[in-house]
Phi, psi and omega in degrees: 000150184282152169277148181240131180228130174255121187247103177051049185287126182233139173230127177237141168246101188066236181270354185266121177265122184251345178226127195243083173063049184288130178237127184204134173246129179240120184287165178293147179057041183242137176263104182256129179247122172268120186228148178166173181287169179303137178085008184277345179108001185291314180291325175299316178300315180297317181291332174289321175298321182285341184090010179274345174232139177289149174275123179281326177199159183089189184211152173248128180245134173238117182057038177081358183251134177292137184234000185300335181273353184276150172289156180307319184294344183258011185258003178056051180221161175228145186232136174250121187266162178299322184262016175073317178055048177269156177273113187293335182275354179255148176281178184302314181299318181292322177296315181297321187269003188307308184294324180292322179290324177297325179276005178055045175289154178301145185300320181299318178296317179298312181299319179296319181292320178299314179298319183296310183285329178296322176292324182296323183253011174074039180244010185305323184274005186237012189297335183262003177274153174266158184307324181297343180260011182247158174284170179298319178296321179291323177294324176296324176295323178296317178299319178291321179296319178300319178294318180297326183295334180290339179057041177283165178277337185232133176243129180246135182234120180253093181045057188289343185254002189290342180267003182262155176287172189301316183294317178294324178300319179297316179296318182289330174300316179296320180293323177295320178297316179295318180297317180300318179293327183284314190273340176050061179236165170289127180231129176239124194233127179253134178203156170258358183268111185291337177291317175300318180297313184294324187273334186259330196280142159282322179222132177257136174243109181270126181243150177199128176064028178084006179238152169279121180276318180195152174221149179162187179290158177305321181294318179300313183291325181288319185272332185228062179294142185276343180208174184295325181298310180299315181301319182281334185279324183261132182114136182219121356299157184291162180300146174274142177234129181231123176291139180205182180226138179282137174217158181235131179216132177052038177080002180247155179252133182239153167251117184247130180216190181292105176087009177211157180208086191259135176274132181276154174293166182301318182294315180292326181295320180298319179291319182296321180298328182279353183275140188284328183261145178271341183275118187227166169247127177270126178250127180225123177286145182304330181283349181260016172249127185237128177298117183205099183293343182260007182292139177302147184296333180274007176229025186211162173242138173266116188236132176269121184286122179254319183220141174233124178251113179278122181233032179103239180295334180246156168237145178250120180258134170256118189235163179255132175228094186061233179276355185256163172249143183231133178262137181228139171260126178226161170298137183299343179274358179300124182288120178195164181220149178300132182095346180283147174259125183240158178259127178238121179289142178256128176289109186293336181283344187246006175286156180238146178239137179228146174292132184297324185278307184275339184065016176279144179295140178267000000 
């Protein structure tokens, strides 16, 4: 499969620049997910790769060859859209085979390919139905099957699951992962849903404001975010942020804020000592807070419980910490009552520090 490289990619609409010199290398047989909030530039980037948007500056390379000047049909790619883009007057088999029939492939070859991809996505029993007689999940499978039938080297997905309900999204995520393993193609997937990004990607590319903020494996981005934006965007419930100030006492480094005074681990303290500014943001994931009434005060937060959301084995607590609110994940059996103040131990090895002004990770 070809490697894909974006070299200083820029997109302008009139005088407004919405994509600012994006540079990205995607290896062969890699599932790359572009993720970020609405307006971050992820769909624009995908559409430029597809040839549906002109490149204002920079270049797109596929297997070392520039392709920005090529028409979409000449780029050896297939795209699955958010709205499926199926032909309502054609049945499933005709929708799947549309590109093959347009290319005047032999009928036997077309029929074999339709059967192959229909079996792959579980549509064998629906080939004679029209899109109007299918569920949302089935229509999305038809769109994916149509892309697979083209046998392209590159597959592009533009928020393909956003129109499905939560249960179907979960099912389709699993099917996409299985499909990716079977077909072994380059896949570039755009979503605003960080759960889709975390569960599907070999590599996540987090975008914001037309820039790439960070790229790497899901584990790398979750454990070692480079800035406050990435830290807050990935993870559900999102990371808690508390403003504080670094101080040193008795050879230890503390983060002191409204209602807390936490001692850092030796490794975190060494990094904090080298930082020029004393004003920091403390980042703590909800899962790294543990109910522990015996926890030392310099390793714990005192939190007043305001809201409890029961979600089965876990409960999500919305708590008050001085002027701030803190989210905590706890076992649903944890004894607590609304309005009660509880002690939660903070895992010192898993806290994150960010500069208050630049929001860059320390």
